[in-house]
Structure formats: structure tokens, C-alpha cells
C-alpha positions in Angstrom: -11.9 -10.8 -13.7 -15.1 -9.1 -14.5 -17.3 -11.1 -16.8 -19.9 -13.8 -16.7 -17.6 -16.8 -16.6 -16.0 -18.6 -13.8 -12.7 -17.3 -12.6 -9.7 -19.5 -12.4 -6.9 -18.8 -10.1 -3.8 -17.3 -11.8 -1.5 -20.3 -11.3 -3.9 -23.0 -12.2 -6.0 -24.1 -15.2 -9.5 -25.6 -15.3 -9.6 -29.3 -16.1 -11.8 -30.5 -18.9 -13.6 -33.0 -16.8 -15.1 -30.2 -14.6 -12.8 -31.1 -11.7 -10.4 -28.7 -10.2 -7.1 -30.5 -10.4 -4.1 -28.3 -10.2 -1.2 -28.7 -12.5 2.0 -27.0 -11.9 1.6 -23.8 -10.0 3.2 -21.9 -12.9 2.4 -24.2 -15.7 5.0 -25.1 -18.2 7.7 -22.6 -19.1 6.3 -21.8 -22.5 2.6 -22.0 -21.7 0.5 -18.9 -22.4 -0.5 -18.6 -18.7 3.0 -18.4 -17.8 3.7 -15.7 -20.3 0.6 -13.8 -19.2 1.7 -13.9 -15.6 5.1 -12.8 -16.5 3.7 -9.9 -18.5 1.3 -9.0 -15.7 4.3 -8.9 -13.3 6.2 -6.5 -15.6 3.1 -4.3 -16.0 2.6 -4.3 -12.3 6.2 -3.5 -11.6 6.2 -0.7 -14.2 2.8 0.8 -13.3 2.4 0.2 -9.6 5.7 -0.8 -8.1 7.6 2.5 -7.9 10.0 1.3 -5.2 13.2 1.5 -7.2 12.4 5.0 -8.5 11.2 6.2 -5.1 14.3 4.7 -3.5 16.5 6.5 -6.0 14.7 9.8 -5.5 14.8 9.3 -1.7 18.5 8.6 -1.8 19.0 11.7 -4.0 16.9 13.8 -1.7 18.6 12.6 1.4 22.0 13.2 -0.2 21.0 16.7 -1.2 19.5 17.4 2.2 22.5 16.2 4.0 24.8 18.2 1.8 22.7 21.3 2.2 22.3 20.7 5.9 26.0 20.0 6.2 26.8 23.2 4.4 24.3 25.1 6.5 25.8 23.6 9.6 29.3 24.4 8.4 28.3 28.0 7.8 26.8 28.2 11.3 29.9 26.6 12.8 32.1 28.9 10.8 30.0 31.9 11.9 30.3 30.7 15.5 34.0 30.2 15.1 34.4 33.8 13.7 32.2 35.2 16.5 34.2 33.4 19.2 37.5 34.6 17.6 36.2 38.1 17.4 35.1 37.9 21.0 38.4 36.5 22.2 40.5 38.9 20.1 38.7 42.2 20.4 35.7 42.2 22.7 37.2 40.5 25.7 40.3 42.6 25.8 38.3 45.8 25.3 35.9 44.7 28.1 38.8 43.8 30.3 40.5 47.2 29.7 37.2 49.1 30.3 36.6 47.1 33.4 40.1 47.7 34.7 39.7 51.5 34.0 36.3 51.6 35.6 37.4 49.4 38.4 40.3 51.7 39.2 38.0 54.7 39.0 35.5 52.9 41.3 38.2 51.9 43.7 39.4 55.6 43.8 35.9 56.8 44.4 35.4 54.1 47.1 38.6 55.1 48.8 37.6 58.8 48.7 34.2 57.9 50.1 35.8 55.8 52.8 38.2 58.7 53.7 35.3 61.1 53.8 33.3 58.7 56.1 36.3 58.4 58.4 36.6 62.2 58.6 32.9 62.5 59.3 33.1 59.9 62.0 36.1 61.6 63.5 34.4 64.9 63.5 31.3 63.3 65.0 33.4 61.7 67.7 35.1 65.0 68.4 31.8 66.8 68.5 30.4 64.2 70.9 33.4 64.4 73.1 33.2 68.2 73.2 29.4 67.9 73.9 30.1 65.3 76.5 32.8 67.4 78.2 30.5 70.4 78.1 27.7 68.3 79.6 30.0 67.1 82.3 31.3 70.6 83.0 27.7 71.9 83.0 26.6 69.1 85.3 29.4 69.9 87.7 28.6 73.6 87.5 24.9 72.8 88.2 26.0 70.6 91.2 28.1 73.3 92.7 25.4 75.9 92.0 22.9 73.5 93.7 25.2 73.0 96.7 25.7 76.8 97.0 21.9 77.3 96.6 21.3 74.7 99.3 23.9 76.3 101.6 22.3 79.7 101.0 18.9 78.2 101.7 20.1 76.8 105.0 21.6 80.1 106.0 18.5 82.0 104.9 16.4 79.4 106.8 18.5 80.0 109.8 18.1 83.8 109.4 14.4 83.5 108.9 14.1 81.2 111.9 16.1 83.6 113.9 13.9 86.6 112.8 10.8 84.5 113.5 12.1 83.6 117.0 12.9 87.3 117.7 9.5 88.4 116.3 7.8 85.8 118.5 9.8 87.0 121.6 8.8 90.6 120.8 5.2 89.6 120.3 5.3 87.7 123.6 6.8 90.7 125.4 4.2 92.9 123.7 1.4 90.6 124.8 2.8 90.4 128.2 2.9 94.2 128.5 -0.6 94.4 127.1 -1.8 91.9 129.7 -0.1 93.9 132.4 -1.8 97.0 131.1 -5.0 95.2 130.9 -4.6 93.9 134.4 -4.0 97.5 135.6 -7.1 98.7 133.9 -9.3 95.8 135.0 -8.6 96.6 138.7 -10.2 100.0 138.4 
């Protein structure tokens, strides 16, 4: 293909008359061109066409990969199965037992707290009732004391008014006498 001459297509030969008439595309079965083309095809397939080898290698790689992946997945699945079995057989019953024990303990503590709160509420209600009774009694006592005080004030007011009236009468009598005495002295 490199060189100074004219190139001829692979499947044709140059005609001696200078024209380009094509013969058979492959020439005759025993012709040298046919053998060269056949040899070139073999060389090409051996040197450049690695499809059969690559396909074989690819199949081998895929087979190995799938086997390893399958084994790895089987190991993972086996580990998961063992872990689930361990969880179901040992961990869950232990957790359930611990939870029941703790739940019973928590329920007992909750009941004790509830009883304690009920007692505190009862004491608070009793204390409020006693305080309320004391306030009512104290209020009644204050009312009776206030009524007694008001009665006493009325009686004292009556006494003071009586004393004031008597004092006014005495003063009037005294002024009346003084006026008489003054009238006696003014006639002199």
C-alpha cells in the first residue's frame, strides 16, 4: 500500500489494456490474489481480531465473578440467618424477660407513687378542710366580736350622749346662775 505504483483494490486486478474492468470479486479459487486475501484474513484474525479470546476470557471472568459473588452473598445470607436465629433464640427472650422484670418493677414504683400522691392529696384536702373550718369559725368569731363591739359602741355612745347632755344642762344652769349673779352686780 505504500510505494510508488498504483494501487489496485483487493478484490480486483488491473487489466492489461489500461482499463479497469473487474473480474470476479475474489478471482478464481486458486489464484494468487485469492490466496493472499485468505492469508491476510487469517493474519488479521490472529493479530487483530481477539474477539474469541476476549469472549472466552470474559465468560471465564463473569463465571468466576458470579461464583465469588454468589459465595459472598451466600456467606452474607448465612451470617444474616445466623444473626436472626441468634436474635430470635437468645436476644429477644432475654430482652422480653428483662423488659417484663423492669416493667413489673416500674409498675410497682408507679403504683407506689400513685398511692403516695393520693395520700398527699388526701392530706392536702384534710388540711384545706381544717383551714377552711378554722377560717369559718374565725370569721364567725369576728362577726360576733364585731356585733358585740358595735353594741358596746352604741351603749357607750348612749352613755357619752347622756353625759354630754348632763354636762350641757349643768353648763346651762351654771351660765344661768352666772347671768343672775351678773344681773345682780350690774344693777349696783
